[in-house]
C-alpha positions as CSV (number, residue, x, y, z in Angstrom):
1,M,174.3,37.4,193.8
2,G,176.7,37.4,190.9
3,G,180.2,36.4,191.3
4,W,179.4,34.1,194.5
5,Q,182.3,33.2,196.9
6,N,181.8,30.8,199.6
7,L,182.8,32.2,203.0
8,I,184.7,31.3,205.9
9,L,183.9,33.7,208.8
10,H,186.4,33.7,211.9
11,G,184.8,35.6,214.8
12,D,181.6,35.5,217.1
13,C,178.6,34.3,214.7
14,L,176.2,37.1,215.8
15,T,178.9,39.6,214.5
16,A,179.1,37.3,211.3
17,M,175.4,37.2,210.8
18,K,175.1,40.8,211.1
19,H,177.7,41.6,208.6
20,L,175.8,39.1,206.1
21,S,172.4,40.8,206.8
22,N,172.5,43.3,204.2
23,E,173.3,41.1,201.6
24,L,171.9,37.6,202.5
25,D,168.7,38.5,204.1
26,E,166.3,35.7,203.2
27,K,168.8,34.2,200.8
28,I,169.9,31.1,202.6
29,R,168.1,27.7,202.3
30,L,169.4,25.7,205.1
31,I,171.4,26.3,208.2
32,Y,172.7,23.7,210.5
33,I,174.2,24.3,213.6
34,D,175.8,22.1,216.1
35,P,176.3,24.6,218.9
36,P,177.3,24.2,222.6
37,F,175.4,21.8,224.5
38,F,175.7,23.3,228.1
39,S,178.0,20.3,228.9
40,G,180.2,22.0,231.2
41,T,183.2,20.8,229.2
42,E,186.7,22.3,227.8
43,Y,186.9,20.9,224.3
44,T,190.1,20.3,222.8
45,L,191.9,19.0,219.4
46,K,193.6,16.1,220.0
47,M,196.7,15.6,217.8
48,K,198.9,12.5,218.0
49,G,202.4,12.2,217.5
50,I,204.2,9.2,215.5
51,G,204.7,6.0,217.5
52,D,206.4,2.7,216.9
53,A,206.7,-0.7,218.2
54,S,208.3,0.5,221.4
55,S,206.1,3.3,222.5
56,A,202.5,4.6,222.0
57,P,202.2,8.2,220.1
58,A,202.4,11.1,222.4
59,L,199.0,13.2,222.5
60,R,199.0,16.9,222.5
61,D,195.8,19.0,223.4
62,T,194.8,22.0,221.7
63,N,192.0,24.1,223.3
64,T,189.3,24.8,220.8
65,Y,186.3,26.0,222.8
66,S,184.7,26.1,226.3
67,D,181.2,25.1,227.0
68,R,181.3,26.3,230.6
69,W,179.0,29.2,231.4
70,N,179.7,31.5,234.6
71,G,176.0,32.8,234.3
72,G,174.5,29.2,234.2
73,L,171.8,28.3,232.2
74,E,170.3,31.6,231.8
75,E,173.6,33.0,230.3
76,Y,173.7,30.0,227.9
77,L,169.9,30.6,226.7
78,R,170.3,34.2,226.3
79,F,173.5,33.5,223.9
80,M,171.5,30.9,222.2
81,K,168.2,33.2,221.7
82,D,170.3,36.1,220.5
83,R,171.8,34.0,217.8
84,L,168.8,31.9,216.8
85,G,167.0,35.3,216.5
86,A,169.4,36.4,214.0
87,M,169.5,33.3,212.0
88,I,165.6,33.4,210.9
89,E,166.4,36.5,209.4
90,L,168.7,35.0,207.0
91,L,166.6,32.2,206.1
92,H,164.8,32.0,202.7
93,E,161.0,31.9,203.0
94,N,161.2,27.9,202.2
95,G,164.4,27.6,204.2
96,S,165.2,25.4,207.2
97,L,166.9,25.5,210.6
98,W,168.3,22.5,211.8
99,V,169.8,22.7,215.5
100,H,171.7,19.7,217.0
101,L,171.7,19.2,220.7
102,D,171.5,16.5,223.5
103,W,169.9,16.0,226.6
104,H,171.3,19.1,228.4
105,V,169.1,21.7,226.7
106,S,167.5,20.4,223.8
107,H,164.0,21.1,225.6
108,Y,164.9,24.5,226.8
109,V,166.1,25.5,223.3
110,K,162.8,24.0,221.7
111,T,160.7,26.7,223.6
112,I,163.2,29.5,222.3
113,L,162.6,28.0,218.6
114,D,158.8,28.0,219.1
115,D,158.7,31.8,220.2
116,I,161.1,32.7,217.1
117,F,159.8,30.7,214.7
118,G,156.4,29.7,215.7
119,Y,155.3,26.4,217.0
120,S,153.4,25.6,213.8
121,N,156.6,25.9,212.0
122,F,158.1,22.9,214.0
123,V,158.9,20.2,211.8
124,N,160.6,17.2,213.3
125,E,162.7,16.1,216.3
126,L,165.2,14.0,214.5
127,V,166.9,11.1,217.0
128,W,170.6,10.2,216.1
129,K,172.2,7.2,217.6
130,R,175.7,9.0,218.3
131,T,177.5,5.9,219.9
132,N,177.3,2.2,220.2
133,S,178.7,2.0,223.6
134,P,176.5,3.5,226.3
135,K,178.6,4.2,229.4
136,S,177.3,2.2,232.6
137,Q,175.6,4.7,235.2
138,S,174.8,4.3,239.0
139,R,171.7,6.5,238.3
140,G,169.5,6.4,235.0
141,F,170.4,5.1,231.8
142,G,173.6,5.7,229.5
143,S,172.8,8.1,226.7
144,Q,173.4,7.1,223.2
145,H,171.6,9.7,221.2
146,D,171.4,13.2,220.1
147,I,168.7,15.4,219.2
148,I,168.0,17.6,215.9
149,L,165.4,20.1,216.0
150,L,163.9,21.1,212.6
151,Y,162.2,24.1,211.9
152,A,161.0,25.7,208.9
153,K,161.0,29.4,208.2
154,N,157.2,28.8,206.7
155,A,156.1,25.3,207.1
156,S,153.6,26.0,204.3
157,E,156.3,26.6,202.0
158,F,158.7,24.1,203.0
159,K,159.4,20.4,201.5
160,T,161.8,17.5,201.8
161,H,163.1,15.2,199.4
162,S,162.4,11.3,200.5
163,I,165.7,10.0,201.7
164,Y,166.4,6.4,201.6
165,R,168.9,4.2,203.5
166,K,170.2,0.8,202.0
167,H,168.4,-2.4,202.7
168,D,169.6,-4.6,205.3
169,E,168.8,-8.3,206.3
170,K,165.5,-7.0,208.2
171,S,164.2,-4.6,205.5
172,L,164.7,-7.5,202.8
173,K,162.7,-10.1,204.7
174,P,159.3,-9.3,203.9
175,Y,160.4,-9.4,200.1
176,S,159.7,-13.1,200.4
177,Y,157.2,-13.5,197.3
178,R,158.6,-13.9,193.7
179,D,157.3,-13.8,189.9
180,E,158.5,-13.1,186.8
181,K,159.3,-9.6,187.5
182,G,161.3,-10.6,190.6
183,R,161.2,-10.4,194.4
184,F,158.2,-8.3,195.8
185,R,156.1,-8.0,199.2
186,L,152.4,-7.3,199.7
187,I,150.9,-4.0,200.9
188,E,147.7,-3.9,202.2
189,I,144.9,-2.0,200.4
190,E,142.2,-2.8,202.8
191,A,141.6,-1.1,206.1
192,H,142.6,-3.1,209.1
193,G,143.4,-2.1,213.0
194,I,142.8,1.6,213.8
195,Q,142.3,2.5,210.0
196,R,139.0,0.4,210.1
197,S,135.7,1.5,211.7
198,E,131.9,1.2,211.5
199,T,131.8,4.2,209.5
200,R,134.4,3.4,207.0
201,R,132.5,2.9,203.5
202,Q,132.9,-0.5,201.8
203,F,132.6,-1.3,198.1
204,E,132.6,-4.3,195.8
205,W,135.8,-4.6,193.7
206,E,136.7,-7.6,191.5
207,G,134.3,-9.7,193.4
208,R,135.1,-8.8,196.9
209,T,133.3,-6.2,199.1
210,A,136.0,-4.8,201.7
211,P,136.8,-1.4,203.4
212,Y,139.4,-0.4,200.5
213,L,142.0,2.2,201.5
214,Y,142.1,3.5,197.6
215,K,139.5,4.8,195.0
216,R,138.0,2.4,192.5
217,E,140.0,4.2,189.8
218,T,143.4,3.4,191.7
219,L,142.7,-0.2,192.1
220,D,141.7,-0.4,188.4
221,K,145.0,0.9,187.5
222,W,147.1,-1.3,189.6
223,Q,144.8,-4.2,188.3
224,N,145.8,-3.4,184.7
225,E,149.5,-2.7,185.8
226,G,149.6,-6.5,187.1
227,I,150.7,-5.5,190.6
228,I,147.5,-6.6,192.3
229,Y,147.9,-10.0,194.4
230,R,144.9,-12.2,195.1
231,S,145.4,-14.5,197.9
232,K,144.1,-18.1,198.3
233,N,141.5,-16.7,200.7
234,G,140.4,-14.0,198.0
235,R,141.8,-11.0,199.4
236,Y,143.7,-8.4,197.5
237,S,147.0,-6.8,198.1
238,K,149.4,-4.4,196.2
239,K,153.0,-5.9,195.1
240,Q,155.7,-3.7,196.1
241,Y,158.8,-4.8,193.8
242,L,162.1,-4.7,195.5
243,S,163.6,-3.4,192.4
244,D,161.4,-0.4,192.7
245,M,162.5,0.7,195.8
246,P,165.8,2.7,196.2
247,G,166.2,1.5,199.8
248,V,164.4,1.9,203.1
249,I,162.7,5.4,203.7
250,V,164.4,7.2,206.3
251,S,162.2,8.3,209.2
252,D,163.0,10.5,212.3
253,L,165.1,7.6,213.9
254,W,168.8,8.0,212.2
255,M,170.2,4.9,213.3
256,D,172.2,4.2,210.3
257,I,175.0,6.8,210.3
258,P,177.7,5.7,212.5
259,P,179.4,8.3,214.9
260,I,183.0,9.4,214.3
261,Q,185.4,7.5,216.7
262,G,189.0,7.7,217.1
263,A,189.5,5.0,214.5
264,S,187.6,6.4,212.1
265,K,189.4,7.4,208.8
266,E,187.1,11.0,209.2
267,F,188.5,12.0,212.6
268,T,190.4,15.1,212.9
269,G,190.8,15.1,216.6
270,F,188.1,17.6,217.0
271,L,186.0,16.1,219.9
272,T,182.4,17.0,218.9
273,Q,183.1,16.3,215.2
274,K,180.1,15.1,213.3
275,P,180.2,12.7,210.3
276,V,179.8,14.2,206.8
277,A,177.0,11.6,206.0
278,L,175.1,13.3,208.7
279,V,175.2,16.6,207.4
280,E,174.9,15.5,203.8
281,R,171.6,13.9,204.5
282,M,170.0,17.0,205.7
283,I,171.3,19.1,202.8
284,E,170.0,16.5,200.3
285,A,166.8,16.5,201.9
286,A,166.0,20.0,201.9
287,T,168.1,21.8,199.6
288,E,169.1,21.8,195.8
289,P,172.4,22.0,194.1
290,G,173.5,25.7,193.8
291,E,171.7,26.9,197.0
292,I,173.2,28.1,200.1
293,V,173.7,26.4,203.2
294,A,175.5,28.0,206.4
295,D,176.8,26.8,209.8
296,F,177.6,29.4,212.5
297,F,179.0,27.0,214.9
298,A,181.3,25.3,212.1
299,G,183.6,23.4,214.5
300,S,185.8,21.2,212.3
301,G,184.1,22.4,209.0
302,T,182.0,19.2,208.3
303,T,179.0,21.4,207.1
304,A,181.4,23.2,204.3
305,V,182.6,19.8,203.5
306,A,179.2,18.4,203.0
307,A,178.1,21.3,201.1
308,E,181.2,21.1,199.0
309,R,180.5,17.5,198.2
310,T,176.8,18.1,197.2
311,R,177.5,21.0,195.1
312,R,176.0,23.6,197.3
313,R,177.6,26.9,197.9
314,W,178.3,27.7,201.6
315,I,179.1,29.8,204.7
316,I,180.6,28.8,207.8
317,S,181.9,30.7,210.9
318,D,183.4,30.0,214.2
319,S,184.9,32.0,216.9
320,S,188.1,29.6,217.4
321,E,190.9,30.0,215.3
322,V,192.0,26.4,215.7
323,A,188.6,25.2,214.2
324,I,188.8,27.6,211.6
325,D,192.3,26.5,210.6
326,L,191.2,22.7,210.9
327,A,188.2,23.5,208.4
328,E,190.5,24.9,206.0
329,S,193.0,21.8,205.9
330,R,189.9,19.9,205.2
331,L,188.7,22.0,202.4
332,A,192.3,22.3,200.9
333,K,192.0,18.6,200.5
334,L,188.7,19.1,198.1
335,K,190.4,21.9,196.5
336,A,187.5,24.3,197.4
337,K,187.5,28.0,196.8
338,Y,186.3,30.4,199.4
339,Q,186.9,34.0,201.2
340,R,188.0,34.1,204.7
341,T,187.1,37.0,206.8
342,T,188.4,37.7,210.5
343,F,186.0,39.9,212.8
344,N,187.5,41.2,216.1
């Protein structure tokens, strides 16, 4: 793949993927898609004019895409199945697909992905808190989250890097101990609760017999390193220093990345725009610099922006000319280089 060019493909993504299949089969390391949600909504790009003290700015709506399906759920699921089936062919053996949805159809799409990828290659259902203000409803509870379904091409080959978020007041609270090396918290090295059972082997170490979670060699190593703490009642724990922790390890609950709102500096007017930080997290977790990431429902171009910022090669496609033009305007600010191709 010498002489690589990043690609913007304007047209139906199924056509775009067929165009890529000869050269890029099993070459793409990560695909992220934010497809239609079966929401029944007509989406627009909202552009504001210039306002002043005497009048608010005028608002102009330009159609971007329709999420209405004449054939109902059946038509939507056929549409998704055809395109998800094409995506797996493009993924590298250790590649991954991240599908961003919400409550409308995430459960239906998961069954399709189980058929295409195999149930054993399902890795995670990630929950992203997409709004801080749920709407009041007369029936049920207001929705505040989206779902991201993560599948590996081959789970035995797929690995992720640990991702950390910044410490907050709550996560700093356990670091209440201090010695000459700084602040630390205590990590249990004995089995407790569901980890403890009658059959768990106990052994003596440093004068205390207990159901230790680690081998004697590991405990000796930590003792030599000076990171074993002995309490007044004789119990041992491991010291975990705040200075050794880059942050709080990220789980499947992504509550720390704020949504795009009208007042956000990042907001382009594209109503379903996702934060760059959200896509950057996926890219940094599952790829290395220089590898290829793709997005076949590119929308406002966030995946290309995230890939450019994290030094990955990229491919995006979208059927909306408005979306493609918006993506190009964002990439121009980064001085990104690419080739644009249009499919009829």
